[in-house]
N, C-alpha and C positions, 0 to 999 in steps of 0.2 A: 305813353298813351294813357296809362292808369295812374300817373303821378298825382293828379288831382284827387283821385279816390283815396290813395294812400294818405295824402295830407288831411283829407276830411276825417278819415278814420282816426288818425293820430290826434287831431284837434279834439275830436269827440271823446276819446277815452281819457285824454289828459285833463279835460275839463270836468269830467264826471267822477273820476276815481282817483284815489291816492295810490298811484302805481309804484311798484318796486320792480327793478329789472330782474328778470328771470334768467339765470345763466344759460348760455348757449354753449354746447361743447366746443372745445378748441378747434378752430379751422372750419367751422360750419356757419359762422355768422356772415362771412363774406368770401367769395371765390371769383376768380376771373378765368375765363376760358379763351384760349387763342385758337381753338379749333374752328374749322370752317372759314367762310369768307370774311366774317366780321367777328370781333371779340364779343363775348357776352359776360355780363357781370350779374352775380346773384348776391343779394343782401337780405338778411333776415333780422327781425326784431322780436323780442319776447318779454312780456310783462305779466305781473300778477297783482292782485289786490284781494281784500277779504271776500269780495263777492265773486270774483272770477279767478280761478286758479291758474289759468293759462290763456294769454292773449298772444297769439303768434301770427305774424304775417311776413310774407316773402315777396320780393320783387325781382324779376329777371328782366334785365334790359339787354336785349340782343339787337339794338338798333332797329333798322327798318324790317328786319326779318322776324323778330319776336319781341313781344311785350307781354309780361304775365304778372298778375297779382293774385296771390293765394293767401287766404286767411281762415283760421278756425279759432273760435272763442269758446273756451270750456268753462262753464260755471263751476264755482266751488262745489265740493261734494255734498254740502248740506243744502243744495238747491237741486230740484229735479227738472230744471229747465232743459229744453233742447239745446244742442250746440248751434252756433251760428256759423255756417260755412259759406265761403265765397271763393269762386274760381273765375277769373276773367283772363282769357287767353286771346291774343291777336298774333297771327302769323302773316306777315306782309300787310297789305292795305285792304285785302278783301275777305280774309278768313278770321272772323271774330266770334268766339264762343263764350257765352256767359252762363254761369251757374250760381244761384244764390238761394239759400233755403234755411229754415229753422229745422235742424236735423233731429228728429225725435229719438230719444233713447229707448222708448217703448212704443208698441203699436196697439195697446189695448184702448178700448173706446173712451174710457174715462180720461186717459192721458191725452188722447188726441183732441177731445172736446175742450180740455183745459188749455192746451198750449198751441194746437195747430189750427183749429177752426177759427180762432180770432184772426188768423192770417187771410182768410177768404176775402174780406172786403178790400184789403190792400192788394191782394193778388189780382182781383178782378179789375183793378185800375190799369193793369199791364198785360192785356191779352196778347199783344204783339211780342211779349217776352216769355210767353208760356206756350211753347210750340210742340209740346209732347214728342220731343225727339227720342229716338231709341237710345237706351243706355247700353253701351257695348261691354262695359267692365263691371257694372254694379247692378244689383237688384233694386229696382225702383221702389219696392215695397219694404226695403230695409234701410234704415237711417236716412230716408228721404220722405218728405211730406207730399201730399197731393197738391200743395200750393207752392211747389217749387217753381222758380223762374229758371228756364233752361231754353236757350235760343241761340241760333246763328243769326248774326245781324251785321249791319254795316257800321263803319267808323263814326258816322254822324249820329247814329242812334246810340252808340256807346256814350258819346259826349253829352247827350241830352237825356233820353229816356232811361238808359241804364243808370246814369248817375243819379237821376231823381229816384229811381227804384231803390238804389243802394242806400240813399239817405233815408228813405221811408222805412225800409226793412230794419235798418240800424236803429232808428228812433223807436219803432215798435218793440224791438228786442230790449232796449233800455227800459221802456215802460213796463214790460213784463217782469223784468228783473226787479224793478222798484216795488212792484206789487206782490212779488213772490214771498211766500212764507217759508222761512228757513226750516229745514227738517231737524228734529231733535231725537228721533228714534234711531238708535245705532244700527238696527236691522235695515231700516230704510236707507240710511246713509251708505251702508255697505252695498246695497243694491245699486246705488248710483256709481259707486267706485267700480263695481263689476261691469256695469253697463258702459261706462266711459272707456274702460280697458278693452271691452269687446269691440267698441267702435274703432279704437286704434288698431286692433288686430285685423279687423275686417277691412279697414281702409288701406293699411299697409300692404296687405296681401293682394289688393286689386288696383292700387293706384297706378294709372297709366303714365303718370308724370315721371316715374322712376326711369323709364327709357329715355325721356328727354334729358333728365339730369345726367344720365350716363353718357349720352352723346355729347354733352357740353363739358362735363367735368370729370368723366371717367367713372367706371363701375364702382370702384372701392369708395370713392367719395360719395357717390349717389346712395349707396347702401347705408353708409353712416348717417347721411342726411335724413334718410327715410326713417330709420329705426332709432336714432339717437336724438333727433329733433322733432321732425314732423309728427311722428307717431311713436313717442318714446315708451309707451306702455305696451307696444307690440313686441313680439318675439320673432326674429327672422325664421322663415319657413324651414331652412336647413337645420336650425337649432331645434325647432319643434319636432322635425322628423327624427333627429338623433335621440331626443328624449323618449319618443314613442318606441323606437327600436331597442 
């Protein structure tokens, strides 16, 4: 269902950047589950370039029961840009959830005016994809913008409106990256390092997909995937608790 999205993302990044493969820990790049009524395959890709320190994307193909595309793009630490986050999930033919946003590292007014407010005009083009749904696992005021696209929709809308929005958000993000001034102050760069690590920790602690990964591929594999690949700068909660005690 989201193969065309994946192909567009790959075409876009390979055209714009001189990419190098970023290593994925052994056993996490591809896995097949025979659990349930139909097998599911999960595949992941990861790249880097001077402008972007981590471009990761994952596709779960569970046949008619599940189709999922997840991606996060992390700018290099000498850029203070938001992260670009994408989550498209379809379960069966009727349950389709889409999430797409420029995820701000900071919530101060100057930062939001610089990087988030430019999203407004684009966001206004897709009122049907901004449904103000309740967030069950995250704080909408932390690492999300007010111009988030977040909607439950139908398969036809995914193929048309969602795909157009995906291309538009991606193009605007590339434009922002091209116009961004690299940071040179070591103190500011360390603030970005800390903010991106905090994002990973926050996301790993709350990611509802860990349960889905466990159901398909087992708890041990899911934990490795969460902390060694998706959010590699995060520390497992059990480890954090042990350190505190």
